[in-house]
C-alpha positions as CSV (number, residue, x, y, z in Angstrom):
1,X,-94.5,-197.3,26.6
2,X,-92.7,-193.8,25.5
3,X,-92.6,-193.0,21.9
4,X,-88.4,-191.3,21.7
5,X,-89.3,-191.6,18.0
6,X,-86.8,-189.0,16.1
7,X,-89.7,-186.8,14.8
8,X,-91.3,-186.7,18.6
9,X,-88.3,-185.4,20.0
10,X,-87.3,-182.7,17.0
11,X,-91.2,-181.5,17.8
12,X,-90.6,-180.8,21.6
13,X,-87.2,-179.0,20.0
14,X,-89.4,-176.9,17.4
15,X,-91.9,-176.0,20.2
16,X,-88.8,-174.8,22.7
17,X,-87.4,-173.0,20.4
18,X,-90.1,-171.9,18.9
19,X,-91.7,-170.6,22.9
20,X,-88.2,-169.0,23.8
21,X,-88.6,-167.3,20.4
22,X,-91.7,-165.4,20.9
23,X,-90.4,-164.9,25.1
24,X,-87.6,-163.2,23.5
25,X,-89.9,-161.2,20.5
26,X,-91.6,-160.3,24.5
27,X,-88.7,-158.9,26.5
28,X,-87.7,-156.9,23.5
29,X,-91.0,-155.9,22.7
30,X,-91.7,-154.8,27.0
31,X,-87.8,-152.9,27.0
32,X,-88.9,-150.5,23.6
33,X,-92.5,-150.0,25.8
34,X,-90.5,-149.7,28.6
35,X,-88.0,-147.2,27.3
36,X,-90.5,-144.6,25.8
37,X,-92.6,-144.8,29.2
38,X,-89.9,-143.6,30.7
39,X,-88.8,-140.6,27.8
40,X,-92.3,-140.1,27.5
41,X,-92.1,-139.1,30.8
42,X,-89.2,-137.6,31.3
43,X,-90.7,-135.0,28.0
44,X,-94.4,-134.3,29.5
45,X,-92.1,-133.3,32.7
46,X,-90.3,-131.1,30.6
47,X,-93.3,-129.6,29.2
48,X,-95.1,-129.2,32.7
49,X,-91.8,-127.0,33.7
50,X,-92.0,-125.5,30.5
51,X,-95.8,-124.2,31.0
52,X,-95.4,-123.7,34.4
53,X,-92.6,-121.4,34.0
54,X,-94.7,-119.3,31.6
55,X,-97.6,-119.5,33.5
56,X,-95.9,-117.9,35.7
57,X,-94.1,-115.1,33.0
58,X,-97.7,-114.4,32.3
59,X,-98.8,-113.6,35.7
60,X,-96.1,-111.0,36.3
61,X,-96.0,-109.4,33.4
62,X,-100.2,-109.3,33.7
63,X,-99.4,-107.7,37.6
64,X,-96.6,-105.5,35.9
65,X,-99.4,-104.4,33.4
66,X,-102.4,-103.3,36.6
67,X,-99.6,-101.4,37.7
68,X,-98.2,-99.4,34.6
69,X,-102.5,-98.9,33.4
70,X,-103.0,-97.8,37.3
71,X,-105.5,-95.0,37.3
72,X,-103.2,-93.9,40.8
73,X,-99.3,-94.4,39.6
74,X,-97.5,-91.6,38.1
75,X,-94.6,-91.8,36.1
76,X,-91.0,-90.4,36.6
77,X,-88.7,-90.0,33.8
78,X,-85.1,-89.8,34.8
79,X,-82.3,-88.7,31.8
80,X,-79.4,-88.6,32.0
81,X,-76.9,-86.4,33.7
82,X,-73.8,-84.2,32.7
83,X,-72.0,-87.5,34.2
84,X,-74.1,-89.9,32.1
85,X,-75.6,-88.4,29.9
86,X,-77.4,-91.6,27.8
87,X,-78.3,-92.9,31.4
88,X,-82.6,-93.2,31.6
89,X,-85.3,-95.1,33.4
90,X,-88.3,-94.3,34.4
91,X,-89.6,-94.3,37.5
92,X,-93.8,-95.6,38.1
93,X,-95.1,-94.3,41.6
94,X,-98.2,-95.1,42.7
95,X,-98.6,-92.4,46.0
96,X,-101.5,-93.1,47.2
97,X,-99.7,-96.7,47.8
98,X,-96.4,-95.6,48.7
99,X,-95.8,-98.2,45.9
100,X,-92.0,-97.7,44.1
101,X,-91.1,-99.3,41.0
102,X,-87.8,-98.5,39.1
103,X,-88.4,-99.9,34.9
104,X,-84.1,-98.7,33.9
105,X,-83.4,-98.0,30.6
106,X,-80.3,-97.2,29.7
107,X,-78.0,-98.1,31.8
108,X,-74.2,-99.7,32.0
109,X,-73.1,-102.5,33.8
110,X,-71.0,-101.4,36.6
111,X,-67.6,-103.5,39.0
112,X,-68.3,-105.7,40.7
113,X,-68.0,-103.3,43.7
114,X,-70.8,-101.2,43.2
115,X,-74.4,-101.3,42.4
116,X,-77.2,-98.0,41.1
117,X,-78.9,-96.8,44.1
118,X,-82.1,-95.1,43.5
119,X,-83.0,-92.0,45.7
120,X,-86.0,-89.8,46.5
121,X,-86.4,-86.5,47.5
122,X,-88.7,-85.2,49.8
123,X,-87.9,-81.9,51.4
124,X,-84.9,-81.0,49.8
125,X,-83.5,-84.2,51.9
126,X,-82.1,-87.6,50.2
127,X,-84.1,-91.1,51.3
128,X,-82.5,-94.6,49.9
129,X,-85.5,-96.8,47.6
130,X,-82.5,-99.4,47.5
131,X,-79.7,-100.3,45.5
132,X,-80.0,-102.9,42.6
133,X,-78.1,-104.3,39.2
134,X,-77.5,-103.6,36.1
135,X,-80.7,-106.2,35.3
136,X,-80.2,-107.5,31.2
137,X,-83.7,-107.0,30.4
138,X,-86.1,-104.1,31.1
139,X,-88.3,-104.9,34.3
140,X,-89.9,-103.5,36.8
141,X,-88.3,-103.4,39.0
142,X,-90.0,-103.4,43.0
143,X,-88.2,-101.2,45.0
144,X,-88.3,-99.3,49.2
145,X,-91.7,-97.1,49.5
146,X,-92.2,-93.7,49.7
147,X,-95.2,-91.8,50.3
148,X,-93.2,-88.4,49.3
149,X,-91.5,-87.4,46.8
150,X,-90.5,-84.1,44.9
151,X,-87.4,-85.8,42.5
152,X,-85.5,-88.8,42.4
153,X,-82.2,-89.5,40.5
154,X,-80.3,-92.9,40.9
155,X,-76.4,-92.8,41.4
156,X,-73.4,-95.2,42.1
157,X,-72.7,-96.5,45.1
158,X,-70.3,-98.8,47.0
159,X,-72.0,-102.5,46.8
160,X,-74.3,-102.2,49.1
161,X,-75.5,-98.6,49.4
162,X,-75.1,-95.9,51.3
163,X,-76.9,-94.0,53.7
164,X,-76.4,-90.8,51.6
165,X,-75.9,-90.5,47.8
166,X,-72.7,-90.0,45.7
167,X,-73.8,-87.4,44.4
168,X,-70.4,-86.8,41.6
169,X,-71.8,-89.6,40.2
170,X,-75.7,-89.3,40.2
171,X,-76.5,-90.8,36.9
172,X,-80.3,-89.6,36.3
173,X,-82.1,-87.4,37.9
174,X,-86.2,-86.4,37.4
175,X,-89.0,-84.6,38.5
176,X,-92.6,-85.3,39.1
177,X,-94.9,-83.7,37.0
178,X,-91.3,-82.8,34.3
């Protein structure tokens, strides 16, 4: 015979209510853990990206420092011309390795249809060492290599560069040993 007393039915409802309450608390707790875990994963991913970017920047700075401090590197300072008296740059040139790097110190922004072009003067003749835009920071720009150079100059040319320098648009100039 079954016991159908109201007391027993109320106990079953109480147990069911308690189980539902425990289940609800468990679901809320699980959801919070899931969202916190997801946020931590995103945060870790962002930190890893920043770390890799910082590591890459530190390696670049170390490489630039090696170039600048190498005893075979000659520094040629380019001073402004009458066209651009405040323009200045420095060429870091390793003639043994033929490597040429440029640091732009002060060059104004150019219109979108123009670019700067670096030239090496070799036995009185210009040689193209590459084009560049005004860098936002004073970074080392890798230019074309040259084994010989008596001087360096920067001109303003049409976008994409020129086969010969536009002398009336020379911005800066410097000789070895000055």
